[in-house]
C-alpha positions, 0 to 999 in steps of 0.5 A: 294048290298047295304052298311050299312051306318056305314060300312066304304068304301075302302079297309079295314085290320085286324090287332089284331082283329081290323079293319083299313082302308087300303087306304093310308095305315097309314095315320089314325093310329086308328082303325075304328070299332064298338070298335073305334067309342064307344071309340069316343063316350065315349070321347065325352060324357066326354068332356060334362061332363067338360063342365057342358052338353054343346056342345060348349063354343063360344058365339053363340048368338040367331039365329045360322045360319051356322056351320062347324064341321069338323072331327066330327068323328062319328057324334055324335057332330052334332047330339047332335047340331042339337036337340040342335039348333031350328029352325035348320040352314041348313046341308050340309054334305061333 
């Protein structure tokens, strides 16, 4: 059976009604359920409000050739950045 794109891979465990990833138990302390993803997305929107709608503070110039995003969480920053830049730089997903 195919797994939904938003469902985590690997063993899972539940604690107090929240879903946690059980691989290397304790390495990632926060849940990985929908509620946590919503919290992470809310944090992204708050940062954008604080930054006046900007996605970054670095001076990128007119042409963006490469972008490396590490620890993107839900991927919302990368999706917003892709909409911000045109033409799009190549994307490599790891």
